[in-house]
C-alpha positions as CSV (number, residue, x, y, z in Angstrom):
1,M,25.2,132.3,-145.9
2,L,24.3,128.7,-147.3
3,D,28.1,129.3,-147.1
4,S,28.1,131.1,-150.4
5,V,31.7,130.0,-150.9
6,A,30.2,126.5,-151.2
7,V,27.1,127.2,-153.4
8,G,28.1,130.4,-155.0
9,V,24.9,132.3,-154.2
10,S,23.6,134.5,-151.4
11,G,20.9,133.6,-149.0
12,A,18.4,135.7,-150.8
13,Q,19.3,134.1,-154.1
14,F,19.0,130.6,-152.7
15,A,15.7,131.5,-151.1
16,D,14.5,132.5,-154.6
17,L,15.6,129.1,-155.9
18,L,13.7,127.3,-153.1
19,E,10.6,129.3,-153.9
20,R,11.0,128.5,-157.6
21,H,11.0,124.8,-156.6
22,R,7.8,125.3,-154.6
23,I,9.3,125.1,-151.1
24,D,7.0,127.2,-149.0
25,F,7.8,126.4,-145.4
26,S,11.1,126.0,-143.5
27,A,12.3,125.1,-140.0
28,G,15.7,124.4,-138.6
29,V,18.5,124.9,-136.1
30,P,21.1,127.6,-136.7
31,C,24.4,126.9,-138.4
32,S,26.9,129.7,-139.1
33,L,27.4,128.3,-142.6
34,I,23.8,129.2,-143.6
35,E,23.3,132.3,-141.4
36,D,22.6,134.4,-144.5
37,L,19.9,132.0,-145.8
38,I,18.3,131.8,-142.3
39,A,18.3,135.6,-142.0
40,T,16.6,135.8,-145.4
41,L,13.9,133.2,-144.5
42,E,13.2,134.8,-141.1
43,T,11.6,137.7,-143.0
44,H,10.5,136.0,-146.2
45,P,6.9,136.7,-147.1
46,R,6.3,133.3,-148.7
47,I,8.7,130.8,-147.1
48,P,8.1,131.2,-143.3
49,Y,11.0,130.0,-141.1
50,V,10.3,128.5,-137.7
51,P,13.4,128.2,-135.5
52,A,13.6,124.9,-133.6
53,V,15.4,124.1,-130.4
54,R,16.5,120.7,-131.8
55,E,16.7,119.1,-135.2
56,D,14.1,116.4,-134.4
57,V,11.7,119.3,-133.5
58,A,12.3,120.8,-136.9
59,V,11.6,117.5,-138.5
60,G,8.3,117.3,-136.6
61,L,7.4,120.9,-137.8
62,A,8.1,119.9,-141.3
63,A,5.8,116.8,-141.0
64,G,3.0,119.0,-139.8
65,A,3.6,121.5,-142.6
66,W,3.4,118.7,-145.2
67,L,0.1,117.5,-143.7
68,A,-1.2,121.1,-143.9
69,G,-0.4,121.2,-147.7
70,R,3.1,122.8,-147.6
71,R,6.4,121.7,-149.1
72,P,8.8,121.9,-146.2
73,A,12.6,122.3,-145.9
74,V,14.6,121.5,-142.8
75,L,17.9,123.3,-142.2
76,M,20.5,121.7,-140.0
77,Q,24.2,121.0,-139.5
78,N,25.2,117.4,-140.1
79,S,25.7,117.0,-136.4
80,G,21.9,117.4,-136.1
81,L,21.4,114.2,-138.2
82,G,22.2,112.2,-135.1
83,T,19.6,114.2,-133.1
84,S,17.0,113.8,-135.8
85,L,17.4,110.2,-136.8
86,N,14.6,108.8,-134.6
87,A,12.1,111.5,-135.8
88,L,13.1,110.8,-139.4
89,A,12.8,107.0,-139.0
90,S,9.7,106.8,-136.9
91,L,7.8,109.7,-138.2
92,S,8.8,111.0,-141.6
93,L,9.9,107.7,-143.2
94,M,7.3,105.6,-141.5
95,Y,4.3,107.8,-142.4
96,G,5.6,109.1,-145.8
97,L,6.1,112.7,-144.9
98,P,8.5,114.4,-147.3
99,A,10.9,117.2,-146.4
100,L,13.9,118.7,-148.1
101,L,16.8,118.3,-145.8
102,L,19.4,121.0,-146.3
103,V,22.4,119.7,-144.4
104,T,25.7,121.6,-143.9
105,W,28.5,119.0,-144.0
106,R,30.9,119.9,-141.3
107,G,34.0,117.7,-140.9
108,Y,34.2,116.9,-144.6
109,Q,37.4,115.0,-145.3
110,G,38.6,115.8,-141.8
111,N,39.0,119.5,-142.4
112,D,37.3,121.0,-139.4
113,A,37.3,121.3,-135.7
114,P,37.8,118.0,-133.9
115,E,34.2,117.6,-132.7
116,H,33.0,117.6,-136.4
117,I,35.4,114.9,-137.7
118,L,33.5,111.7,-136.9
119,M,30.1,113.1,-138.0
120,G,31.8,114.4,-141.2
121,E,32.9,110.9,-142.0
122,I,29.7,109.0,-141.3
123,S,27.0,111.5,-142.4
124,P,26.5,110.0,-145.9
125,K,26.5,106.5,-144.4
126,L,23.7,107.6,-141.9
127,L,21.6,108.9,-144.8
128,T,22.2,105.7,-146.8
129,L,21.4,103.5,-143.8
130,C,18.1,105.3,-143.3
131,G,17.2,105.0,-147.0
132,I,17.2,108.7,-147.4
133,P,18.2,109.7,-151.0
134,H,21.0,112.3,-151.0
135,R,23.1,114.3,-153.4
136,V,25.9,116.8,-152.6
137,L,24.7,120.3,-153.3
138,A,27.2,122.0,-155.6
139,A,27.5,125.5,-157.2
140,E,27.8,124.0,-160.7
141,S,24.6,122.0,-160.4
142,L,22.5,124.0,-157.9
143,E,19.3,124.2,-159.9
144,A,19.5,120.6,-161.0
145,D,20.2,119.4,-157.5
146,L,17.2,121.2,-156.1
147,A,14.9,120.0,-158.9
148,W,16.1,116.4,-158.3
149,A,15.6,116.6,-154.6
150,V,12.0,118.0,-154.8
151,A,11.0,115.5,-157.5
152,E,12.4,112.6,-155.4
153,M,10.7,113.7,-152.2
154,E,7.3,114.1,-153.9
155,Q,7.6,110.8,-155.9
156,R,8.9,108.7,-153.0
157,L,6.9,110.6,-150.3
158,Q,9.9,110.8,-147.9
159,P,12.7,113.1,-146.9
160,V,15.5,113.8,-149.3
161,A,18.8,115.3,-148.3
162,L,21.2,117.8,-150.0
163,P,24.4,117.9,-148.0
164,S,26.6,121.0,-148.8
165,R,30.3,121.0,-148.3
166,R,31.7,124.2,-146.8
167,S,34.1,124.9,-149.7
168,R,31.6,124.1,-152.5
169,A,28.3,125.8,-151.8
170,W,28.1,129.2,-149.9
171,P,29.7,132.9,-150.0
172,R,30.8,134.6,-146.8
173,S,30.9,138.2,-147.8
174,A,27.6,139.0,-146.1
175,R,28.7,137.6,-142.8
176,P,28.5,140.2,-140.0
177,S,31.8,141.6,-138.8
178,S,32.8,141.2,-135.2
179,R,32.1,144.8,-134.7
180,S,28.5,144.5,-136.0
181,A,28.1,141.3,-133.9
182,A,29.2,143.2,-130.8
183,S,26.8,146.0,-131.5
184,R,23.9,143.6,-131.7
185,S,24.7,142.4,-128.2
186,S,24.1,145.9,-127.0
187,T,20.3,145.4,-127.3
188,P,17.8,147.7,-125.6
189,M,17.0,144.9,-123.1
190,A,20.7,144.5,-122.2
191,T,21.2,148.2,-121.9
192,S,18.0,148.5,-119.8
193,A,19.2,145.7,-117.5
194,A,22.6,147.3,-117.1
195,S,20.9,150.7,-116.3
196,R,18.7,149.0,-113.7
197,S,21.7,147.3,-112.1
198,R,23.6,150.6,-111.8
199,S,20.5,152.3,-110.4
200,E,20.1,149.6,-107.8
201,I,23.8,149.6,-106.9
202,G,24.1,153.4,-106.8
203,P,21.8,154.1,-103.8
204,R,23.4,151.3,-101.8
205,I,26.9,152.8,-102.4
206,S,25.8,156.3,-101.7
207,T,24.2,155.4,-98.3
C-alpha cells in the first residue's frame, strides 16, 4: 500500500483522495511500499495507470498527459529521483509541465537496507536543488498535503513532490502473503510451459 502504516489509508482510499483533487492520470515504477495503491490504480476507471520501465519514462508520460489536458501523478521510489532528474530538469521544469510526484522515501534517517541509505539522506536536497517544491506526506495532514501540492503544481506550472516516509504514511495489512505470492507465480503460462517441457522430455526418455 502507499505503505498504509505511513499514511494511514488503503490504496483505494488514497486513490479516492487523488480523484477528489482532480488527479486523472498516473504512471510509475513499482515500489513495494505502494503496491496497494498501484494495484488499485491499475483497474481504476478514472485514473488510468501506465507502468513505466524507468522513472524518467514515467515523467515523460506525465508530460504528455498534461499536454493532453490531464492532471498527472508519477509514482516512484526515491531511488528513482536520480534516474528521473534529467527528464524533470530538461522537460518538465524547462517547459512548465506539472506533475504530482508521489515519492516513497527509502533510507529515511538511515533505517533501511544499505543501498537506500545515501539516497535517503540526499533526496530532499535533490528536490531543493532542482527547485521542486516538496512536503512530507503524513497521515495527520494527508488531505492538506495533497491540496497544497496540486495547488502549487498548477500555480507554478511545474512538478511538486510529496515524499512519504515508510513509518508515517501507508498500512500493510493488504499486502499479499508469501503463499498468495507463490500462487500467483503458478500462472497458466508457467504451467503451460512446464507441461510442454515435460512432454518434450518424456518422449526422449521413453525412446
